[in-house]
C-alpha positions in Angstrom: -21.5 -17.5 47.7 -19.8 -16.0 44.8 -16.5 -17.7 43.7 -14.0 -16.8 41.4 -12.8 -19.2 39.2 -9.3 -19.4 39.3 -6.3 -21.7 37.1 -6.3 -25.2 38.3 -8.0 -25.0 41.8 -10.8 -27.1 43.4 -13.8 -25.6 44.5 -16.9 -26.6 46.6 -20.4 -25.0 45.9 -23.6 -26.2 47.3 -21.7 -29.9 48.7 -20.6 -30.2 45.2 -16.7 -30.8 44.6 -15.6 -29.4 41.1 -12.2 -29.8 39.5 -11.6 -26.2 37.8 -8.8 -27.1 35.3 -6.9 -24.3 33.0 -7.3 -25.4 29.1 -5.2 -23.3 27.7 -7.8 -21.0 26.0 -5.5 -19.2 24.2 -3.8 -21.5 22.2 -6.7 -22.1 20.8 -8.2 -19.1 19.6 -7.4 -17.8 15.9 -4.1 -16.3 14.9 -5.9 -12.6 14.3 -6.5 -12.6 17.7 -3.2 -12.1 18.9 -3.3 -8.4 17.3 -6.6 -7.7 19.7 -6.2 -5.2 22.6 -8.1 -4.4 25.5 -8.9 -0.4 25.1 -7.1 2.0 26.7 -9.3 4.5 26.7 -11.8 1.5 28.3 -9.3 0.5 30.7 -8.8 4.2 32.0 -12.4 4.7 32.7 -12.2 1.6 35.1 -9.3 3.5 37.0 -10.8 7.0 37.2 -14.4 5.6 38.5 -13.0 6.9 42.0 -15.7 9.7 42.6 -12.4 12.0 43.8 -11.0 11.4 40.7 -11.5 14.2 37.9 -11.3 12.5 34.7 -10.6 14.0 31.2 -10.1 10.4 29.6 -13.4 9.5 28.7 -15.1 10.4 25.1 -18.2 10.9 27.2 -21.2 13.6 26.7 -22.4 15.6 29.1 -25.2 13.0 31.6 -26.7 16.7 32.8 -27.5 17.2 29.7 -29.2 13.8 28.4 -33.1 14.4 27.8 -34.0 11.8 30.1 -37.2 13.3 30.0 -38.0 13.2 26.4 -37.0 9.6 26.3 -39.5 8.6 29.2 -41.9 10.2 27.2 -40.8 8.3 24.0 -40.5 5.1 25.2 -44.1 5.0 26.3 -45.8 6.4 23.8 -43.8 3.6 21.7 -45.1 0.9 23.9 -48.2 2.2 23.6 -49.2 2.5 20.4 -46.4 0.0 18.5 -45.7 -2.5 21.2 -46.1 -5.5 19.2 -43.6 -3.7 16.4 -41.4 -2.2 18.4 -40.5 -5.7 20.3 -40.3 -7.6 17.5 -37.9 -8.7 15.0 -37.1 -6.1 12.3 -35.1 -5.8 8.8 -31.5 -5.7 9.1 -31.5 -2.3 6.9 -33.1 -0.4 9.8 -36.4 1.1 10.9 -37.9 2.9 7.9 -39.3 5.7 9.3 -35.9 6.9 11.1 -33.9 6.2 7.7 -36.4 8.4 5.8 -35.5 11.1 8.6 -32.1 11.0 8.3 -31.8 11.1 4.5 -34.0 14.2 4.9 -31.5 15.2 7.8 -28.6 15.2 5.5 -29.6 16.6 2.6 -29.4 20.1 4.5 -25.6 19.4 4.2 -25.4 18.6 0.9 -25.6 14.7 0.8 -28.4 13.6 -1.1 -29.5 9.9 -0.7 -32.4 7.5 -0.4 -33.3 5.9 2.3 -31.8 2.7 0.9 -28.4 4.1 1.1 -29.0 4.0 4.6 -27.7 1.2 7.2 -28.9 1.2 11.0 -26.2 0.0 13.0 -25.2 -0.5 17.2 -22.8 2.5 17.4 -20.2 3.7 15.1 -18.2 1.2 16.5 -20.1 -1.4 14.5 -19.7 0.2 11.5 -16.0 0.5 11.6 -15.8 -3.8 12.2 -18.3 -3.9 9.1 -16.3 -2.1 7.2 -13.0 -4.0 8.3 -14.7 -7.1 7.8 -15.9 -6.2 4.1 -12.3 -4.8 3.1 -9.2 -5.6 5.3 -7.3 -9.0 4.3 -4.6 -9.7 6.3 -1.5 -7.1 6.0 -3.5 -5.0 4.0 -3.3 -1.1 4.3 -5.3 1.1 5.8 -4.5 4.8 5.3 -5.1 7.4 7.8 -4.3 10.1 10.2 -1.0 10.3 12.5 -3.0 10.0 15.5 -6.1 8.5 14.3 -9.2 7.3 16.3 -8.4 4.4 18.7 -11.4 2.2 18.4 -10.8 2.5 14.6 -7.5 1.1 15.3 -8.9 -1.4 17.7 -11.5 -2.6 15.0 -9.4 -3.1 12.5 -6.7 -4.8 14.7 -9.0 -7.2 14.8 -8.8 -8.4 11.0 -5.1 -7.9 10.7 -4.5 -4.5 9.0 -1.6 -2.4 8.3 -1.4 1.1 8.6 0.4 3.9 6.7 0.2 7.0 8.2 0.5 10.8 7.3 1.0 13.3 9.9 -2.0 16.6 10.7 -1.6 20.3 11.6 -4.4 22.4 13.0 -5.9 22.0 9.0 -6.2 18.4 9.0 -4.3 15.8 8.1 -1.7 16.7 5.5 -2.9 15.9 2.0 0.4 16.8 0.2 2.2 13.8 2.3 -0.9 11.4 1.4 -0.1 12.1 -2.3 4.1 11.2 -1.8 2.9 7.9 0.0 0.5 7.4 -3.3 3.1 8.2 -5.3 5.3 5.8 -3.8 3.2 2.6 -4.3 1.0 2.4 -1.3 -2.1 0.9 -2.3 -4.5 0.9 0.8 -8.0 -0.7 0.9 -9.5 2.5 1.7 -8.8 6.4 3.2 -9.9 6.6 6.8 -10.6 10.2 7.4 -12.1 12.2 10.5 -12.8 15.6 8.9 -14.9 17.5 11.8 -13.2 18.1 15.0 -10.8 14.8 14.7 -10.6 12.6 17.7 -8.3 12.8 19.3 -6.6 16.1 17.8 -9.9 18.3 17.6 -8.7 19.7 14.1 -10.9 19.8 11.4 -9.6 19.5 7.6 -10.0 22.3 5.8 -12.3 22.7 2.5 -9.1 23.1 0.3 -7.7 19.5 1.6 -11.3 18.2 1.2 -10.8 19.2 -2.5 -8.0 17.7 -2.9 -8.3 14.3 -1.4 -11.1 14.0 -3.1 -9.0 14.9 -6.4 -6.8 12.2 -5.5 -9.3 9.6 -4.6 -10.5 9.8 -7.8 -7.1 9.6 -9.6 -5.8 6.7 -7.4 -8.9 5.1 -7.7 -9.2 5.0 -3.8 -12.0 4.2 -1.2 -12.8 6.9 1.4 -14.3 6.5 5.3 -15.5 9.2 6.3 -16.2 9.1 9.8 -18.2 12.0 11.2 -19.6 12.0 14.6 -19.1 15.3 15.8 -20.0 17.5 12.7 -23.4 18.4 14.6 -21.5 19.8 17.5 -19.9 23.0 15.8 -19.6 25.9 18.2 -17.8 28.6 15.4 -17.0 29.2 12.3 -19.2 27.6 9.0 -19.9 24.2 8.0 -17.3 22.6 5.5 -18.5 20.6 2.7 -18.7 17.4 3.6 -16.6 14.6 1.6 -19.7 12.4 1.0 -21.3 15.3 -1.2 -18.0 15.6 -3.0 -17.0 12.1 -4.3 -20.1 9.9 -3.1 -19.7 7.4 -5.3 -16.6 6.3 -3.7 -17.4 7.6 0.3 -18.3 5.8 2.7 -19.8 8.1 5.6 -20.1 7.4 9.4 -22.4 9.3 12.4 -23.9 8.7 15.3 -26.7 9.5 17.8 -24.0 8.9 20.5 -23.0 12.5 20.7 -26.3 14.3 20.2 -28.7 12.2 21.9 -27.3 9.5 24.3 -24.5 7.2 23.5 -25.8 4.5 25.8 -28.6 4.1 22.9 -25.7 2.7 20.6 -27.5 3.9 17.6 -25.7 5.2 14.5 -25.8 4.5 10.7 -23.7 3.9 7.8 -24.3 5.8 4.2 -22.5 4.5 1.2 -23.8 3.3 -2.5 -26.4 1.1 -2.6 -24.3 -2.1 -3.7 -21.9 -1.7 -0.9 -25.0 -1.6 1.7 -26.2 -4.3 0.3 -22.9 -6.4 1.4 -22.9 -4.2 4.5 -26.4 -5.9 4.7 -25.1 -9.4 5.0 -21.8 -8.7 6.8 -24.8 -7.6 9.7 -26.5 -10.3 9.4 -23.8 -12.4 10.4 -23.1 -10.2 13.6 -26.7 -9.6 15.1 -29.6 -9.8 12.8 -30.2 -6.2 13.0 -30.2 -3.1 15.3 -32.8 -3.1 18.2 -36.2 -2.3 17.1 -37.4 -0.6 19.9 -34.3 1.8 20.3 -34.5 2.9 16.7 -38.7 3.4 16.9 -37.7 5.5 20.4 -34.9 7.6 18.9 -37.1 8.1 15.4 -40.1 9.6 17.4 -37.8 11.8 19.5 -36.4 13.4 16.5 -39.8 13.8 14.4 -41.0 15.6 17.2 -38.2 18.0 16.7 -36.4 17.1 20.0 -33.1 16.0 18.4 -33.2 19.8 16.9 -33.9 21.4 19.5 -31.4 19.5 21.9 -28.7 19.6 19.6 -29.1 23.5 20.3 -28.5 23.1 23.8 -25.8 20.9 23.3 -23.4 23.6 21.0 -24.2 26.2 23.7 -23.1 24.1 26.8 -20.2 22.5 25.2 -19.0 25.8 23.9 -18.7 26.9 27.1 -17.0 24.2 28.6 -14.6 24.0 25.8 -13.6 27.9 26.6 -13.6 26.8 30.1 -10.8 24.2 29.2 -9.1 27.0 27.5 -8.8 29.7 29.8 -7.4 27.2 32.6 -5.1 25.7 31.0 -3.9 29.3 29.5 -3.8 29.9 33.3 -2.4 27.2 35.2 -0.3 25.6 32.7 3.2 26.4 31.3 3.6 28.6 28.3 5.7 25.4 27.1 2.5 23.3 26.7 0.8 23.6 22.9 -2.7 22.7 22.4 -5.2 22.9 19.8 -8.7 25.1 19.9 -11.0 23.2 18.1 -14.0 25.0 16.6 -16.6 22.1 17.9 -16.5 18.2 19.2 -15.4 16.8 22.6 -11.3 17.3 22.3 -8.6 19.3 22.9 -4.8 17.6 22.1 -2.4 19.2 23.9 1.5 18.7 23.1 4.3 19.4 25.6 8.1 19.5 25.9 10.0 16.4 25.3 10.7 16.2 29.0 7.2 15.5 29.4 6.4 11.8 28.4 2.4 11.5 28.7 2.6 7.7 29.5 4.8 8.0 32.4 3.2 10.9 33.5 0.0 9.5 33.5 0.8 7.8 37.3 1.7 11.9 38.7 -1.5 12.9 37.2 -3.7 10.3 38.9 -1.9 10.8 42.4 -3.3 14.5 41.9 -6.9 12.9 41.0 -7.1 13.8 37.8 -6.7 11.6 34.5 -6.9 11.8 30.5 -5.6 9.6 28.1 -2.2 9.2 27.1 -1.6 10.4 23.4 0.3 7.1 22.1 -2.5 5.6 22.4 -4.0 6.7 18.9 -0.6 6.0 17.0 -1.0 3.1 14.8 1.6 0.2 14.7 4.3 3.0 15.9 6.0 4.8 18.5 4.2 8.3 19.0 2.3 10.2 20.8 4.9 10.3 23.9 4.7 13.8 24.4 0.6 14.3 23.8 -2.7 13.9 25.6 -6.5 13.6 24.6 -8.5 15.8 26.8 -12.5 15.4 27.2 -14.3 18.7 28.1 -17.7 17.8 27.3 -18.1 15.5 30.3 -17.3 18.0 33.0 -18.7 21.4 34.3 -16.8 24.4 34.2 -15.9 24.5 37.8 -14.9 20.9 37.9 -12.9 21.8 34.1 -11.1 24.7 36.1 -10.0 22.5 39.2 -8.6 19.2 37.1 -6.3 21.4 34.8 -5.3 23.2 37.8 -4.4 20.0 39.8 -2.7 19.0 36.2 -0.7 22.1 35.8 0.8 21.8 39.3 2.1 18.4 38.7 3.1 19.5 35.6 5.5 22.9 36.4 6.9 20.5 39.0 7.9 18.1 36.2 9.4 20.8 34.3 11.0 22.5 37.0 
C-alpha cells in the first residue's frame, strides 16, 4: 500500500510504526532559494493533461513529427557498433564527432568556430544555469527584453539576479532604449537576447538592430548571450546575421536539438570563446560530469546520415501550415480589438488584448471552455507586466484542433468584452 507522508503523523507499514515529524525544511535552505519558484508553464502542463483540454500553453514540438523510426535505427546501430563506448563515461566537453558536426553546421550561418569552442549540455536550460553560475552574484543586473524567456528568469533567479528590461516591438528589442539604460549607468553582467522568433513574442531582431547592439556592446564592453533555439525553424523571409558572427569575442551562443529533433533527448550546446568554455566545463563538472554519452552518439549518428537536415525541412513545412492555421482562426473567431504578432518562424504567437482582459484572470474562464494558454505576466522579470497578453503555441496541435481551440477562446473573449 502506497502512503503519502504528511506533517507530524504516525504511519504503520508492514507492522512497523513510524513517527514522521516535519523538521522545518524551509528554514534550513540557503537564503537564495527564497527567490526560486515553480515554472508557471510546467504547472500549467499538469493542469492541461486532461484529454479534453486543448492546450496552447507548452512550448511543445509536435509529437507526430518525431523521427521515432530513425531514432530506433540509430540506437541499435550505436549499441551494436560502439556499445561499450556509448555506455561509458565521456569527456565533459562532449562527444568530439558531434562537436565537429556542429562546428561545420554553424559555419553555414557565418559562425566559424572549432570544436573546442563548443560544450554539449543537458538542454539549453542547463546552459542558462551554467551561465548564471559563472556570471551572476547577488543583485547583479541582467539586461533583457520585456517580455523575455521564462526559463531564463527561472535559471537566474536561483542566483539572485536583478533585471533591467527594455521593451520590444515587431523588430525585436528596442536598442535605443537599451542605449538609454547604459547611458544612465546600468552595468549588466550580460545582455540576454533571443534574436530569432522570440519566446514568447515571436518577433525577430532586425539586421539593423543587431548591428547597433554589437556597436553598443563594444562601446560599453558588454557580454552578449544569444539564445537561438528556433533559428532553424524559419518559414518565410531571409536568414539574418547571427550576433555571434558580428561579435565572436564577446558573445555566448546557445542552441539546441530540442526543437529540431526531440526535446526528450535533452541535448543542446554552448558556443563561446575557448577561455570561457574552459570555465563552463568546470561549472558543468560540478553539476553532472558530462552530458549522456549514449544520447550524444545517437544524435551524432542521425546527424551524420543527413536525417537532421531532412527532418528540419519537414518541420518547416508542417509548422508553417500550423502557424497559418492559428493566424486564420484568430482572424475569423476573435474580436477585432485583439492585436497579435505574425512570426516568420518559431513556435509562438503573442496576442495582446484590451485592458478589460486580464489574461491571468481570464485563464480560469478559458480552462472552463477547455482551452489553455500561458498568461503574459509569467514572462516579465520582477515587475508587473504582461497582464493583457498571452503566449500561444501553434506547433503542437494539428490544424483542426487549432481552429477549435481558438474558436472556444473566441467565444469566451467576445463574452468578456461585451
